[in-house]
KEKE-3310 file (N, C-alpha, C; in steps of 0.2 Angstrom, whole numbers, plus 5000, padded with zeros to 4 digits):
npx = (5051:5060:5060:5049:5048:5057:5052:5038:5047:5053:5039:5036:5045:5046:5031:5033:5043:5037:5026:5033:5039:5029:5025:5036:5035:5024:5023:5033:5027:5017:5026:5028:5018:5015:5026:5025:5013:5016:5026:5020:5015:5003:4985:4972:4967:4974:4980:4977:4982:4970:4962:4955:4958:4947:4946:4935:4932:4928:4931:4932:4928:4940:4948:4945:4946:4962:4965:4975:4986:5001:5007:4999:4993:4984:4971:4980:4985:4995:5003:5012:5016:5014:5025:5035:5038:5032:5027:5012:5001:4984:4973:4963:4944:4930:4928:4930:4940:4950:4960:4975:4990:5008:5023:5040:5048:5059)
npy = (5284:5273:5267:5261:5252:5243:5237:5231:5222:5213:5208:5201:5191:5184:5180:5171:5163:5156:5148:5142:5134:5129:5122:5112:5104:5098:5089:5082:5074:5070:5060:5051:5044:5037:5028:5024:5015:5009:4999:4992:4975:4973:4967:4971:4964:4948:4939:4924:4918:4926:4928:4937:4938:4941:4951:4943:4933:4916:4901:4891:4896:4904:4890:4885:4896:4897:4885:4872:4880:4883:4880:4877:4879:4877:4891:4899:4899:4899:4905:4905:4916:4912:4920:4918:4929:4934:4931:4926:4926:4922:4925:4915:4916:4909:4904:4915:4925:4937:4945:4947:4946:4950:4948:4950:4936:4926)
npz = (4990:4986:4998:4998:4988:4991:5003:4999:4989:4999:5005:4995:4990:5003:5003:4991:4997:5006:5000:4991:5002:5007:4995:4995:5006:5005:4995:5001:5012:5005:4996:5008:5011:5001:5000:5014:5010:5000:5005:5016:5021:5023:5012:5004:4993:4983:4969:4960:4945:4935:4944:4958:4975:4988:5005:5016:5007:5008:5011:5003:4990:4989:4988:4975:4967:4968:4971:4982:4996:4995:5009:5023:5039:5052:5053:5044:5028:5015:5000:4984:4973:4954:4947:4958:4966:4975:4991:4998:5012:5020:5032:5040:5048:5054:5044:5032:5023:5034:5031:5022:5018:5012:5005:5000:4988:4996)
capx = (5048:5062:5058:5041:5049:5060:5045:5036:5050:5054:5033:5034:5050:5042:5027:5037:5047:5031:5022:5038:5038:5022:5025:5041:5031:5015:5026:5038:5022:5014:5030:5031:5012:5015:5031:5022:5010:5020:5032:5015:5013:4994:4984:4966:4969:4980:4980:4977:4983:4967:4954:4956:4952:4950:4945:4930:4930:4926:4935:4928:4931:4948:4951:4942:4952:4968:4970:4977:4989:5009:5009:4994:4995:4979:4968:4985:4985:5001:5002:5017:5014:5016:5031:5038:5039:5030:5021:5004:4997:4978:4972:4954:4942:4925:4926:4930:4948:4951:4968:4979:4998:5010:5030:5044:5047:5066)
capy = (5278:5268:5259:5258:5246:5236:5233:5226:5216:5208:5203:5198:5187:5181:5175:5166:5157:5154:5145:5134:5129:5123:5115:5105:5099:5092:5084:5077:5072:5062:5055:5048:5043:5033:5025:5019:5011:5003:4995:4988:4970:4972:4969:4967:4959:4946:4936:4918:4918:4931:4930:4940:4935:4947:4950:4942:4929:4911:4896:4887:4901:4903:4885:4885:4899:4896:4876:4871:4882:4880:4877:4878:4882:4881:4895:4904:4900:4903:4905:4910:4918:4911:4922:4917:4936:4936:4924:4930:4926:4921:4920:4914:4915:4907:4903:4919:4928:4941:4946:4943:4951:4949:4950:4947:4928:4924)
capz = (4986:4986:5004:4996:4985:4996:5006:4991:4988:5003:5006:4990:4993:5012:5000:4986:5001:5011:4996:4989:5008:5007:4991:4998:5014:5002:4992:5006:5016:4998:4997:5014:5014:4997:5003:5018:5008:4996:5009:5021:5020:5021:5007:5002:4988:4982:4964:4959:4939:4933:4949:4964:4981:4994:5011:5014:5003:5009:5008:4996:4983:4989:4984:4968:4960:4967:4972:4985:4995:4997:5015:5027:5046:5054:5049:5039:5023:5010:4995:4980:4965:4948:4946:4963:4966:4981:4996:5001:5019:5022:5038:5039:5054:5052:5034:5028:5023:5038:5031:5019:5019:5006:5006:4995:4991:5000)
cpx = (5054:5064:5053:5041:5053:5055:5042:5040:5052:5048:5034:5038:5047:5038:5028:5040:5041:5027:5026:5039:5034:5020:5029:5037:5025:5020:5030:5031:5018:5020:5030:5024:5012:5019:5030:5016:5012:5024:5026:5014:5008:4989:4978:4964:4972:4977:4981:4978:4978:4961:4959:4953:4953:4947:4940:4928:4930:4932:4938:4932:4938:4951:4951:4944:4961:4971:4970:4983:4996:5012:5003:4995:4988:4974:4972:4987:4991:5001:5010:5013:5016:5026:5039:5040:5039:5028:5015:5002:4990:4977:4963:4953:4934:4923:4929:4939:4946:4956:4971:4986:5000:5019:5032:5047:5056:5068)
cpy = (5272:5261:5256:5250:5239:5233:5227:5220:5211:5204:5199:5189:5183:5177:5172:5162:5153:5149:5140:5130:5124:5117:5110:5101:5096:5088:5078:5073:5067:5060:5049:5044:5038:5027:5020:5014:5006:4996:4993:4980:4967:4973:4968:4963:4955:4942:4933:4918:4925:4931:4932:4938:4943:4945:4949:4937:4923:4906:4892:4892:4902:4897:4885:4890:4899:4890:4878:4874:4880:4878:4879:4876:4882:4884:4900:4900:4902:4902:4908:4910:4913:4913:4920:4922:4935:4931:4929:4923:4924:4920:4919:4917:4915:4908:4907:4921:4936:4945:4943:4950:4947:4951:4947:4941:4928:4921)
cpz = (4986:4993:5004:4992:4987:4999:5002:4991:4994:5005:5000:4989:4998:5007:4995:4991:5005:5004:4993:4995:5008:5000:4991:5002:5012:4999:4995:5009:5010:4998:5002:5013:5008:4996:5007:5015:5002:4997:5013:5016:5021:5015:5009:4999:4987:4973:4962:4950:4935:4937:4953:4969:4985:5002:5011:5015:5006:5006:5002:4989:4985:4985:4976:4964:4962:4969:4980:4986:4996:5003:5020:5036:5049:5051:5044:5036:5018:5005:4988:4973:4958:4947:4952:4966:4973:4982:4998:5007:5019:5028:5037:5046:5052:5046:5029:5029:5028:5035:5025:5017:5014:5007:5000:4994:4993:4992)
residu = (MET:ASN:SER:THR:ASN:ASN:SER:ASN:GLN:VAL:THR:ILE:MET:ARG:SER:ILE:TYR:ARG:TYR:SER:MET:PHE:ILE:VAL:ILE:SER:PHE:SER:CYS:ALA:THR:VAL:SER:VAL:ALA:ASP:GLU:LEU:SER:SER:ASP:SER:ALA:ASN:THR:MET:THR:CYS:GLY:THR:ASN:PHE:ILE:SER:VAL:GLY:ASP:GLY:GLU:ASP:ALA:VAL:LEU:ASN:GLN:CYS:GLY:GLU:PRO:SER:PHE:LYS:GLU:GLY:ASP:ARG:TRP:THR:TYR:SER:ASN:VAL:GLN:GLY:SER:PHE:VAL:TYR:GLN:LEU:THR:PHE:GLY:GLY:GLY:ASN:VAL:LEU:SER:ILE:HIS:THR:ARG:ALA:ALA:ASP)
# end
């Protein structure tokens, strides 16, 4: 009877260990995924005051909602947010926003 008890305890301990490892690995993967997302410099939207600019919006819409960019070089427009903590770079193609990249201001 004692060896059966020990065998059951070992089986239970192995199950607990496997489950614990599953939780740790799952949490680690989720943390890495969130960290990658937060550190990404690509965005689908940017804010201009209370207005939102999204990929696909036209140049006129951006100008109407955000005004003239801080810097303009061809199809790349650069805006600084009001607080000055972020810089947004919009790339246009065919008159529409193709991508929005953000970075911390220098």
